[in-house]
Backbone as JSON Lines, residues from 0, in Angstrom:
{"i":0,"aa":"M","n":[0.55,-1.16,-0.28],"ca":[0.16,0.05,0.16],"c":[0.91,0.99,0.02]}
{"i":1,"aa":"G","n":[0.6,2.22,-1.07],"ca":[1.48,3.5,-0.77],"c":[0.4,4.47,-0.14]}
{"i":2,"aa":"R","n":[0.94,5.69,-0.16],"ca":[0.12,6.74,0.83],"c":[0.4,8.23,0.36]}
{"i":3,"aa":"K","n":[-0.9,8.26,-0.22],"ca":[-0.55,10.18,-0.8],"c":[-1.64,10.96,0.47]}
{"i":4,"aa":"N","n":[-0.92,12.07,0.72],"ca":[-1.57,12.57,1.85],"c":[-2.25,12.17,2.9]}
{"i":5,"aa":"G","n":[-1.81,11.55,3.48],"ca":[-2.4,10.09,4.67],"c":[-3.11,9.39,4.16]}
{"i":6,"aa":"R","n":[-3.79,9.12,3.09],"ca":[-4.51,8.33,2.6],"c":[-3.59,7.02,2.0]}
{"i":7,"aa":"P","n":[-4.4,6.0,2.27],"ca":[-3.78,4.44,1.79],"c":[-4.22,4.24,0.12]}
{"i":8,"aa":"G","n":[-3.32,3.91,-0.26],"ca":[-3.22,3.8,-1.96],"c":[-3.12,2.11,-2.18]}
{"i":9,"aa":"Q","n":[-3.56,1.82,-3.17],"ca":[-3.57,0.23,-3.4],"c":[-2.25,0.25,-4.26]}
{"i":10,"aa":"H","n":[-1.63,-0.49,-4.46],"ca":[-0.6,-1.33,-5.38],"c":[-1.26,-2.63,-6.27]}
{"i":11,"aa":"I","n":[-1.56,-1.93,-7.15],"ca":[-2.29,-3.27,-8.32],"c":[-1.56,-3.79,-8.98]}
{"i":12,"aa":"Q","n":[-1.73,-5.27,-8.97],"ca":[-1.03,-5.84,-9.73],"c":[-1.68,-6.25,-11.17]}
{"i":13,"aa":"S","n":[-0.93,-6.2,-12.49],"ca":[-1.16,-6.66,-13.78],"c":[0.08,-7.4,-14.1]}
{"i":14,"aa":"T","n":[-0.34,-8.16,-15.27],"ca":[0.64,-8.67,-16.01],"c":[1.1,-7.88,-17.75]}
{"i":15,"aa":"Y","n":[1.95,-8.17,-18.14],"ca":[1.79,-8.01,-19.59],"c":[2.84,-9.32,-20.12]}
{"i":16,"aa":"D","n":[2.37,-9.97,-20.85],"ca":[2.88,-11.14,-21.39],"c":[3.13,-12.31,-20.5]}
{"i":17,"aa":"G","n":[2.24,-11.91,-19.06],"ca":[2.43,-13.19,-18.39],"c":[3.55,-12.88,-17.3]}
{"i":18,"aa":"F","n":[4.17,-11.31,-17.66],"ca":[5.14,-11.02,-16.79],"c":[4.5,-10.12,-15.58]}
{"i":19,"aa":"L","n":[4.75,-9.86,-14.28],"ca":[4.04,-9.36,-13.31],"c":[4.34,-7.44,-13.36]}
{"i":20,"aa":"M","n":[3.49,-6.48,-12.99],"ca":[4.0,-5.53,-12.95],"c":[3.24,-4.72,-12.12]}
{"i":21,"aa":"I","n":[3.29,-3.68,-11.18],"ca":[2.48,-2.94,-10.57],"c":[1.83,-1.48,-11.35]}
{"i":22,"aa":"H","n":[1.3,-1.82,-12.72],"ca":[0.82,-0.53,-13.3],"c":[-0.56,-1.16,-13.61]}
{"i":23,"aa":"R","n":[-1.64,-0.54,-13.24],"ca":[-3.14,-0.77,-14.02],"c":[-2.98,-0.88,-15.56]}
{"i":24,"aa":"Y","n":[-4.07,-2.0,-15.62],"ca":[-4.15,-2.19,-17.34],"c":[-4.52,-0.83,-18.16]}
{"i":25,"aa":"E","n":[-5.44,-0.17,-17.41],"ca":[-5.64,1.05,-17.68],"c":[-4.48,2.19,-17.75]}
{"i":26,"aa":"D","n":[-3.7,2.03,-17.13],"ca":[-2.2,2.77,-17.21],"c":[-1.63,2.33,-18.35]}
{"i":27,"aa":"Q","n":[-0.93,1.08,-18.44],"ca":[-0.36,0.21,-19.44],"c":[-1.25,0.91,-20.99]}
{"i":28,"aa":"A","n":[-2.31,0.98,-21.19],"ca":[-2.6,1.53,-22.43],"c":[-2.35,2.96,-22.72]}
{"i":29,"aa":"H","n":[-2.41,3.68,-21.76],"ca":[-2.0,5.17,-21.62],"c":[-0.25,5.25,-22.08]}
{"i":30,"aa":"I","n":[0.36,4.42,-21.08],"ca":[1.81,4.44,-21.0],"c":[2.15,3.8,-22.83]}
{"i":31,"aa":"Q","n":[1.73,2.97,-23.28],"ca":[1.98,2.8,-24.35],"c":[1.17,3.68,-25.84]}
{"i":32,"aa":"D","n":[0.42,4.25,-25.36],"ca":[-0.02,5.46,-26.4],"c":[1.25,6.41,-26.19]}
{"i":33,"aa":"I","n":[1.52,6.87,-25.1],"ca":[2.74,7.92,-25.17],"c":[4.03,7.53,-25.94]}
{"i":34,"aa":"I","n":[4.18,6.33,-25.56],"ca":[5.21,6.18,-25.95],"c":[5.67,5.58,-27.56]}
{"i":35,"aa":"R","n":[4.11,5.26,-28.07],"ca":[4.09,5.08,-29.31],"c":[4.14,6.44,-30.07]}
{"i":36,"aa":"W","n":[3.5,7.73,-29.61],"ca":[3.72,9.0,-29.98],"c":[5.07,9.49,-30.03]}
{"i":37,"aa":"H","n":[5.89,8.91,-28.92],"ca":[7.0,9.78,-28.9],"c":[8.15,8.94,-29.9]}
{"i":38,"aa":"Q","n":[7.87,7.77,-29.75],"ca":[8.59,6.67,-30.68],"c":[10.04,6.5,-30.15]}
{"i":39,"aa":"P","n":[10.6,6.56,-29.36],"ca":[11.8,6.53,-28.86],"c":[12.99,5.52,-29.18]}
{"i":40,"aa":"D","n":[14.03,5.75,-29.46],"ca":[14.92,5.02,-30.11],"c":[15.32,3.84,-29.0]}
{"i":41,"aa":"R","n":[15.46,4.39,-28.14],"ca":[16.4,3.62,-27.16],"c":[15.37,4.0,-25.81]}
{"i":42,"aa":"A","n":[14.74,2.81,-24.96],"ca":[14.41,3.19,-24.01],"c":[15.51,2.52,-22.6]}
{"i":43,"aa":"V","n":[15.75,3.08,-21.66],"ca":[16.17,2.52,-20.52],"c":[15.19,2.87,-19.18]}
{"i":44,"aa":"E","n":[15.23,1.56,-18.71],"ca":[14.15,1.4,-17.54],"c":[15.13,0.74,-16.01]}
{"i":45,"aa":"L","n":[15.14,1.65,-15.33],"ca":[15.75,1.23,-13.86],"c":[14.63,0.9,-13.03]}
{"i":46,"aa":"G","n":[14.97,-0.56,-12.63],"ca":[14.21,-1.22,-12.16],"c":[13.53,-2.32,-12.5]}
{"i":47,"aa":"T","n":[13.94,-3.38,-13.07],"ca":[13.47,-4.15,-13.67],"c":[12.36,-5.31,-12.92]}
{"i":48,"aa":"A","n":[12.21,-5.4,-11.43],"ca":[11.19,-6.36,-10.88],"c":[11.09,-7.68,-11.47]}
{"i":49,"aa":"E","n":[9.9,-7.73,-11.41],"ca":[9.34,-8.87,-12.11],"c":[9.52,-9.11,-13.89]}
{"i":50,"aa":"G","n":[9.44,-7.97,-14.6],"ca":[10.06,-7.84,-15.44],"c":[8.51,-7.55,-16.27]}
{"i":51,"aa":"G","n":[7.57,-7.38,-15.92],"ca":[6.39,-6.43,-16.92],"c":[6.44,-5.58,-17.35]}
{"i":52,"aa":"F","n":[7.03,-4.61,-16.78],"ca":[7.59,-3.46,-17.74],"c":[8.15,-3.62,-18.55]}
{"i":53,"aa":"A","n":[9.34,-4.28,-18.47],"ca":[10.93,-4.31,-19.16],"c":[9.88,-5.21,-20.48]}
{"i":54,"aa":"A","n":[8.83,-6.11,-20.41],"ca":[7.97,-6.88,-21.49],"c":[7.27,-5.74,-22.22]}
{"i":55,"aa":"L","n":[6.93,-4.69,-21.61],"ca":[5.82,-3.97,-22.45],"c":[6.52,-3.33,-23.06]}
{"i":56,"aa":"L","n":[7.83,-2.17,-22.66],"ca":[8.92,-1.73,-23.75],"c":[9.22,-2.46,-24.53]}
{"i":57,"aa":"A","n":[9.59,-3.65,-24.31],"ca":[10.65,-4.19,-25.5],"c":[9.35,-4.34,-26.67]}
{"i":58,"aa":"S","n":[8.3,-4.71,-26.22],"ca":[7.14,-5.28,-27.22],"c":[6.6,-3.88,-27.99]}
{"i":59,"aa":"T","n":[6.78,-2.72,-27.03],"ca":[5.67,-1.77,-27.81],"c":[7.25,-1.04,-28.85]}
{"i":60,"aa":"L","n":[8.48,-1.08,-28.17],"ca":[9.28,-0.16,-29.18],"c":[9.77,-1.12,-30.07]}
{"i":61,"aa":"G","n":[9.74,-2.46,-29.85],"ca":[10.2,-3.79,-31.13],"c":[9.26,-3.31,-32.61]}
{"i":62,"aa":"A","n":[8.03,-2.51,-32.35],"ca":[7.55,-2.32,-33.49],"c":[7.63,-1.37,-34.5]}
{"i":63,"aa":"W","n":[9.01,-0.59,-33.88],"ca":[9.76,0.56,-34.83],"c":[11.32,0.25,-34.95]}
{"i":64,"aa":"G","n":[11.79,-0.79,-34.54],"ca":[13.0,-1.61,-33.97],"c":[13.92,-1.0,-32.87]}
{"i":65,"aa":"G","n":[12.86,-0.37,-31.95],"ca":[13.43,0.08,-30.95],"c":[14.18,-0.59,-29.98]}
{"i":66,"aa":"S","n":[15.21,-0.46,-29.12],"ca":[15.67,-1.29,-28.02],"c":[15.75,-0.7,-26.69]}
{"i":67,"aa":"V","n":[15.78,-1.82,-25.81],"ca":[15.84,-1.52,-24.52],"c":[16.81,-2.31,-23.49]}
{"i":68,"aa":"M","n":[17.02,-1.34,-22.33],"ca":[17.9,-1.84,-21.59],"c":[17.14,-1.8,-19.94]}
{"i":69,"aa":"T","n":[17.07,-2.54,-19.07],"ca":[16.55,-2.53,-17.98],"c":[17.37,-2.79,-17.03]}
{"i":70,"aa":"F","n":[17.59,-2.0,-16.02],"ca":[18.66,-2.33,-14.88],"c":[18.14,-2.69,-13.44]}
{"i":71,"aa":"D","n":[18.94,-3.75,-13.03],"ca":[18.08,-3.78,-11.34],"c":[19.24,-4.67,-10.67]}
{"i":72,"aa":"L","n":[19.46,-4.02,-9.3],"ca":[20.71,-4.76,-8.64],"c":[20.23,-6.49,-8.61]}
{"i":73,"aa":"K","n":[19.12,-6.82,-8.28],"ca":[18.8,-8.01,-8.29],"c":[17.62,-8.66,-9.48]}
{"i":74,"aa":"Q","n":[18.16,-9.63,-9.73],"ca":[17.67,-9.88,-11.1],"c":[17.19,-11.72,-11.45]}
{"i":75,"aa":"D","n":[15.9,-11.89,-11.11],"ca":[15.77,-13.4,-11.02],"c":[16.03,-14.31,-12.22]}
{"i":76,"aa":"A","n":[16.99,-15.13,-12.25],"ca":[17.47,-15.79,-13.48],"c":[16.45,-16.57,-14.37]}
{"i":77,"aa":"S","n":[15.0,-17.07,-13.79],"ca":[14.4,-17.47,-14.63],"c":[13.42,-16.46,-15.41]}
{"i":78,"aa":"I","n":[13.42,-15.57,-14.71],"ca":[12.66,-14.44,-15.38],"c":[13.53,-14.0,-16.66]}
{"i":79,"aa":"E","n":[14.94,-13.41,-16.29],"ca":[15.62,-12.59,-16.86],"c":[15.87,-13.74,-18.25]}
{"i":80,"aa":"A","n":[15.83,-15.29,-18.28],"ca":[15.84,-16.3,-19.35],"c":[14.95,-15.99,-20.04]}
{"i":81,"aa":"E","n":[13.78,-15.9,-19.7],"ca":[12.49,-15.69,-20.52],"c":[12.24,-14.54,-21.11]}
{"i":82,"aa":"L","n":[12.59,-13.27,-20.23],"ca":[12.44,-12.07,-21.18],"c":[13.2,-11.73,-22.22]}
{"i":83,"aa":"E","n":[14.72,-12.56,-22.13],"ca":[15.59,-12.26,-23.49],"c":[15.3,-13.46,-24.36]}
{"i":84,"aa":"K","n":[14.68,-14.4,-23.93],"ca":[14.12,-15.27,-24.78],"c":[13.14,-14.71,-25.85]}
{"i":85,"aa":"L","n":[11.96,-14.0,-25.1],"ca":[10.85,-13.17,-25.74],"c":[11.11,-11.74,-26.75]}
{"i":86,"aa":"Y","n":[12.15,-11.1,-25.96],"ca":[12.7,-10.2,-26.76],"c":[14.12,-9.66,-27.23]}
{"i":87,"aa":"P","n":[14.35,-10.25,-28.23],"ca":[15.84,-9.95,-28.65],"c":[15.67,-8.44,-28.26]}
{"i":88,"aa":"N","n":[15.1,-7.53,-28.54],"ca":[15.24,-6.19,-28.19],"c":[15.98,-5.9,-26.91]}
{"i":89,"aa":"L","n":[15.71,-6.49,-26.35],"ca":[16.16,-6.2,-24.63],"c":[17.42,-6.86,-24.03]}
{"i":90,"aa":"T","n":[18.0,-6.12,-23.3],"ca":[19.09,-6.28,-22.63],"c":[18.76,-6.14,-21.19]}
{"i":91,"aa":"L","n":[19.11,-7.02,-20.48],"ca":[19.03,-6.42,-18.48],"c":[20.29,-6.76,-18.27]}
{"i":92,"aa":"V","n":[20.53,-5.88,-17.24],"ca":[21.57,-5.57,-16.42],"c":[21.33,-5.54,-15.23]}
{"i":93,"aa":"K","n":[22.6,-6.33,-14.47],"ca":[22.57,-6.29,-13.16],"c":[23.59,-5.18,-12.51]}
{"i":94,"aa":"A","n":[22.79,-4.16,-11.98],"ca":[23.86,-2.68,-11.59],"c":[23.45,-2.11,-10.55]}
{"i":95,"aa":"D","n":[24.2,-1.55,-9.75],"ca":[23.76,-0.67,-8.79],"c":[23.86,0.91,-9.38]}
{"i":96,"aa":"I","n":[22.44,1.36,-9.79],"ca":[22.49,2.63,-10.59],"c":[22.27,3.97,-9.72]}
{"i":97,"aa":"L","n":[22.48,3.4,-8.39],"ca":[21.65,4.89,-7.35],"c":[23.04,5.42,-6.91]}
{"i":98,"aa":"T","n":[24.24,5.01,-6.73],"ca":[25.23,5.44,-6.06],"c":[26.07,6.41,-7.13]}
{"i":99,"aa":"E","n":[26.25,6.35,-8.63],"ca":[26.38,7.32,-9.08],"c":[26.02,7.16,-10.59]}
{"i":100,"aa":"P","n":[25.79,8.27,-11.64],"ca":[25.7,7.73,-13.01],"c":[26.41,6.68,-13.92]}
{"i":101,"aa":"L","n":[25.49,5.49,-13.85],"ca":[26.31,4.54,-14.64],"c":[26.48,4.77,-15.92]}
{"i":102,"aa":"A","n":[27.85,4.32,-16.32],"ca":[28.21,4.8,-17.85],"c":[27.45,3.93,-18.72]}
{"i":103,"aa":"L","n":[26.74,2.96,-18.61],"ca":[25.85,2.31,-19.51],"c":[24.67,2.83,-19.54]}
{"i":104,"aa":"V","n":[24.15,3.64,-18.55],"ca":[22.71,4.23,-18.64],"c":[22.78,5.77,-19.25]}
{"i":105,"aa":"T","n":[24.22,6.12,-19.05],"ca":[24.49,7.49,-19.49],"c":[24.62,7.46,-20.77]}
{"i":106,"aa":"E","n":[25.54,6.49,-21.38],"ca":[25.62,6.58,-22.75],"c":[24.07,5.99,-23.51]}
{"i":107,"aa":"A","n":[23.43,5.28,-23.26],"ca":[22.05,5.19,-23.56],"c":[21.08,6.25,-23.8]}
{"i":108,"aa":"I","n":[21.14,7.3,-22.62],"ca":[20.08,8.07,-22.69],"c":[20.49,9.46,-23.08]}
{"i":109,"aa":"K","n":[21.96,9.68,-23.51],"ca":[22.34,10.78,-23.9],"c":[21.85,10.8,-25.79]}
{"i":110,"aa":"R","n":[21.65,10.13,-26.09],"ca":[20.97,10.22,-27.58],"c":[19.86,10.87,-27.83]}
{"i":111,"aa":"P","n":[19.73,11.37,-28.64],"ca":[18.74,11.94,-28.92],"c":[17.58,11.07,-29.25]}
{"i":112,"aa":"N","n":[16.35,11.45,-28.85],"ca":[15.24,10.44,-28.87],"c":[14.91,9.47,-27.85]}
{"i":113,"aa":"S","n":[15.61,9.59,-26.8],"ca":[15.34,8.54,-25.79],"c":[14.82,8.35,-24.75]}
{"i":114,"aa":"F","n":[14.24,7.33,-24.3],"ca":[13.2,7.12,-23.04],"c":[14.24,6.67,-21.6]}
{"i":115,"aa":"L","n":[13.67,7.51,-20.49],"ca":[13.75,6.9,-19.38],"c":[12.84,6.57,-18.29]}
{"i":116,"aa":"Y","n":[12.73,5.34,-17.58],"ca":[11.5,5.07,-16.99],"c":[12.35,4.95,-15.58]}
{"i":117,"aa":"T","n":[12.03,5.62,-14.45],"ca":[12.52,5.55,-13.28],"c":[11.68,4.65,-12.21]}
{"i":118,"aa":"D","n":[11.88,3.8,-11.8],"ca":[11.06,2.67,-10.89],"c":[12.06,1.77,-10.36]}
{"i":119,"aa":"N","n":[13.0,2.4,-9.54],"ca":[13.75,1.34,-9.03],"c":[14.03,1.67,-7.47]}
{"i":120,"aa":"G","n":[13.03,2.47,-7.08],"ca":[12.83,2.43,-5.28],"c":[13.22,3.74,-4.86]}
{"i":121,"aa":"N","n":[14.28,4.68,-5.74],"ca":[14.11,6.0,-5.29],"c":[14.15,6.76,-6.49]}
{"i":122,"aa":"K","n":[13.09,7.49,-6.75],"ca":[12.91,8.06,-7.79],"c":[13.73,9.08,-8.1]}
{"i":123,"aa":"Q","n":[13.72,9.87,-6.91],"ca":[14.32,11.04,-6.8],"c":[15.64,11.15,-6.82]}
{"i":124,"aa":"R","n":[16.18,10.3,-6.32],"ca":[17.73,10.14,-6.9],"c":[17.61,9.85,-8.18]}
{"i":125,"aa":"E","n":[17.12,8.79,-8.65],"ca":[17.18,8.61,-9.99],"c":[17.14,9.67,-11.15]}
{"i":126,"aa":"L","n":[16.21,10.61,-11.02],"ca":[15.83,11.72,-11.66],"c":[16.97,12.69,-11.47]}
{"i":127,"aa":"E","n":[17.41,12.79,-10.4],"ca":[18.66,13.46,-10.26],"c":[19.81,13.01,-10.71]}
{"i":128,"aa":"L","n":[19.91,12.12,-10.9],"ca":[21.34,11.29,-11.42],"c":[21.31,11.52,-13.16]}
{"i":129,"aa":"Y","n":[19.97,11.39,-13.64],"ca":[19.94,11.16,-14.97],"c":[19.18,11.57,-15.88]}
{"i":130,"aa":"A","n":[17.97,12.46,-15.41],"ca":[17.56,13.18,-16.25],"c":[18.19,14.53,-16.75]}
{"i":131,"aa":"P","n":[19.09,15.12,-15.91],"ca":[19.85,15.95,-16.55],"c":[20.96,15.69,-18.08]}
{"i":132,"aa":"L","n":[21.07,14.29,-17.61],"ca":[22.13,13.77,-18.61],"c":[21.07,13.33,-20.11]}
{"i":133,"aa":"M","n":[19.89,13.31,-20.28],"ca":[19.32,13.13,-21.31],"c":[19.3,13.86,-22.82]}
{"i":134,"aa":"G","n":[19.55,13.22,-23.58],"ca":[19.78,13.91,-24.92],"c":[18.6,14.93,-25.43]}
{"i":135,"aa":"P","n":[18.57,15.27,-26.39],"ca":[17.57,16.26,-27.19],"c":[16.18,15.61,-27.4]}
{"i":136,"aa":"H","n":[14.89,15.96,-27.31],"ca":[13.52,15.02,-27.39],"c":[13.6,14.14,-26.64]}
{"i":137,"aa":"A","n":[14.04,14.12,-25.42],"ca":[14.05,12.85,-24.32],"c":[12.83,12.98,-23.33]}
{"i":138,"aa":"L","n":[12.24,11.5,-23.28],"ca":[11.08,11.38,-22.94],"c":[11.26,11.02,-21.36]}
{"i":139,"aa":"V","n":[10.97,11.15,-19.85],"ca":[11.08,10.54,-18.9],"c":[10.07,10.31,-18.45]}
{"i":140,"aa":"G","n":[9.58,9.03,-17.95],"ca":[8.5,8.57,-17.16],"c":[9.38,8.24,-15.83]}
{"i":141,"aa":"T","n":[7.97,8.12,-14.64],"ca":[8.32,7.59,-13.31],"c":[7.23,7.24,-12.87]}
{"i":142,"aa":"H","n":[7.29,6.14,-11.88],"ca":[5.9,5.27,-11.12],"c":[6.28,5.81,-9.73]}
{"i":143,"aa":"D","n":[5.1,5.41,-9.26],"ca":[4.75,5.85,-7.87],"c":[4.91,7.37,-7.53]}
{"i":144,"aa":"Y","n":[4.68,8.06,-8.38],"ca":[4.49,9.41,-8.3],"c":[3.79,10.4,-7.27]}
{"i":145,"aa":"D","n":[3.7,10.56,-6.39],"ca":[2.87,11.0,-5.18],"c":[2.88,10.31,-4.13]}
{"i":146,"aa":"T","n":[3.62,9.24,-4.19],"ca":[3.48,8.22,-3.3],"c":[5.26,8.05,-2.67]}
{"i":147,"aa":"E","n":[6.26,7.49,-4.09],"ca":[7.79,7.32,-3.45],"c":[8.37,8.95,-4.1]}
{"i":148,"aa":"L","n":[7.69,9.67,-4.96],"ca":[8.29,10.69,-5.61],"c":[6.96,11.91,-5.53]}
{"i":149,"aa":"D","n":[7.63,12.64,-4.42],"ca":[7.04,14.17,-3.98],"c":[6.79,14.84,-5.43]}
{"i":150,"aa":"P","n":[5.77,15.61,-6.24],"ca":[5.29,16.27,-7.01],"c":[5.89,17.6,-6.65]}
{"i":151,"aa":"E","n":[5.74,17.98,-5.39],"ca":[6.29,19.34,-5.36],"c":[7.87,19.51,-5.2]}
{"i":152,"aa":"W","n":[8.49,18.17,-5.16],"ca":[9.83,18.37,-5.72],"c":[10.27,18.33,-7.1]}
{"i":153,"aa":"A","n":[9.56,17.27,-8.0],"ca":[9.71,16.69,-8.95],"c":[9.2,17.64,-9.95]}
{"i":154,"aa":"E","n":[8.4,18.52,-10.34],"ca":[7.62,19.48,-11.22],"c":[8.71,20.71,-11.1]}
{"i":155,"aa":"P","n":[9.27,21.16,-10.06],"ca":[10.37,22.32,-10.75],"c":[11.38,21.83,-10.78]}
{"i":156,"aa":"F","n":[11.74,20.97,-10.37],"ca":[13.16,19.92,-11.03],"c":[13.26,19.69,-12.22]}
{"i":157,"aa":"M","n":[12.23,18.91,-12.99],"ca":[12.01,18.41,-14.12],"c":[12.04,19.89,-14.75]}
{"i":158,"aa":"A","n":[11.42,21.25,-14.73],"ca":[11.27,22.43,-15.33],"c":[12.63,23.11,-15.38]}
{"i":159,"aa":"S","n":[13.27,22.64,-14.2],"ca":[14.52,23.46,-14.5],"c":[15.28,22.97,-15.72]}
{"i":160,"aa":"L","n":[15.2,21.71,-15.95],"ca":[16.27,21.15,-16.84],"c":[15.31,21.11,-18.46]}
{"i":161,"aa":"G","n":[14.13,21.87,-18.18],"ca":[13.85,22.29,-19.65],"c":[12.91,21.11,-19.88]}
{"i":162,"aa":"Y","n":[12.27,20.24,-18.82],"ca":[11.25,19.57,-19.1],"c":[9.82,20.14,-19.15]}
{"i":163,"aa":"E","n":[8.78,19.54,-19.73],"ca":[7.29,20.11,-19.81],"c":[6.94,18.76,-19.43]}
{"i":164,"aa":"P","n":[5.55,18.83,-18.45],"ca":[4.49,17.49,-18.16],"c":[4.08,17.33,-19.84]}
{"i":165,"aa":"Y","n":[4.12,15.92,-19.86],"ca":[3.43,14.94,-20.93],"c":[2.33,14.2,-20.86]}
{"i":166,"aa":"F","n":[1.32,14.61,-20.96],"ca":[0.28,14.01,-20.63],"c":[-0.38,13.78,-18.91]}
{"i":167,"aa":"H","n":[-0.09,14.66,-18.44],"ca":[-0.33,14.51,-16.8],"c":[-1.57,14.46,-16.25]}
{"i":168,"aa":"A","n":[-2.32,15.12,-17.28],"ca":[-4.11,14.88,-17.1],"c":[-4.59,13.58,-17.2]}
{"i":169,"aa":"K","n":[-4.13,13.06,-18.11],"ca":[-4.69,11.85,-18.69],"c":[-4.43,10.7,-17.66]}
{"i":170,"aa":"F","n":[-3.4,10.7,-16.66],"ca":[-2.73,9.79,-15.77],"c":[-3.83,10.04,-14.67]}
{"i":171,"aa":"E","n":[-3.97,11.54,-14.34],"ca":[-4.87,11.92,-13.31],"c":[-6.3,11.65,-13.35]}
{"i":172,"aa":"A","n":[-6.8,11.29,-14.84],"ca":[-8.18,11.23,-14.92],"c":[-8.6,9.85,-14.7]}
{"i":173,"aa":"L","n":[-7.51,8.81,-14.42],"ca":[-7.82,7.54,-14.09],"c":[-7.83,7.24,-12.96]}
{"i":174,"aa":"A","n":[-8.14,8.19,-11.78],"ca":[-8.26,7.88,-10.81],"c":[-9.65,7.7,-10.33]}
{"i":175,"aa":"T","n":[-9.84,7.06,-9.46],"ca":[-11.01,6.44,-8.83],"c":[-11.25,6.59,-7.72]}
{"i":176,"aa":"E","n":[-12.45,5.93,-7.04],"ca":[-12.94,5.93,-5.32],"c":[-11.67,4.82,-5.07]}
{"i":177,"aa":"H","n":[-11.68,3.66,-5.21],"ca":[-10.87,2.65,-4.95],"c":[-9.39,2.94,-5.26]}
{"i":178,"aa":"Y","n":[-8.92,3.73,-5.9],"ca":[-7.36,3.41,-6.69],"c":[-7.21,5.35,-7.14]}
{"i":179,"aa":"W","n":[-7.04,6.05,-6.28],"ca":[-7.05,7.31,-6.1],"c":[-6.17,8.32,-6.72]}
{"i":180,"aa":"D","n":[-5.21,7.06,-7.53],"ca":[-4.31,8.23,-8.3],"c":[-3.49,7.45,-9.19]}
{"i":181,"aa":"S","n":[-3.07,7.52,-10.5],"ca":[-2.7,6.61,-11.18],"c":[-1.14,7.19,-11.2]}
{"i":182,"aa":"L","n":[-0.04,6.58,-10.68],"ca":[1.12,6.7,-10.45],"c":[2.03,6.82,-11.41]}
{"i":183,"aa":"T","n":[1.76,7.06,-12.81],"ca":[2.84,7.24,-13.15],"c":[2.5,8.78,-13.97]}
{"i":184,"aa":"R","n":[4.0,8.97,-14.5],"ca":[3.96,10.42,-15.12],"c":[5.03,10.69,-16.1]}
{"i":185,"aa":"F","n":[5.01,11.48,-17.06],"ca":[5.81,11.75,-17.87],"c":[6.15,13.0,-18.33]}
{"i":186,"aa":"W","n":[7.59,13.25,-18.93],"ca":[7.51,14.41,-19.13],"c":[8.7,14.71,-20.51]}
{"i":187,"aa":"R","n":[8.58,15.58,-21.05],"ca":[9.41,15.89,-22.24],"c":[9.88,16.83,-22.2]}
{"i":188,"aa":"R","n":[11.33,16.93,-22.99],"ca":[12.27,18.11,-23.31],"c":[12.78,17.81,-24.85]}
{"i":189,"aa":"Q","n":[12.0,19.47,-25.55],"ca":[12.57,19.75,-26.63],"c":[14.0,19.37,-27.09]}
């Protein structure tokens, strides 16, 4: 359970191609729409977990020949093997991405038209380390917005780097009585 302004929130589990993730199916559809509109050449996910979001990224970017790298300190070998078998455009890397900018991440995201998704457990640190290093026309997304990432910090920080909110209202509109907020947000840099 997450918390927002003292209210408990639900972490909803869903799947993508049989891999677990904590994004509602409604969120998945919006996320894929945004990625398709932006059409990044390379996506980097921080926080592989059970592989569901990595599968979504690899499947979505695969439609136009894009590639995906996903980073996590711990990865389940059976999940890793299955993901690599299903998605040849996906590279899984075991690494600590939170202590300092990792060269492999930096190299991937500094290219124009790249996409970074932060979901490794410390979104503020992930954004501090990597959002400034993104190339032109970058897209940045985060999970756990307003539970693990404070919008009062995130919005001015991203604006200071030249990013604008990208379809925030679409995710806000997914709020329901039982799921008070859609936890995903995106920003885009020109």
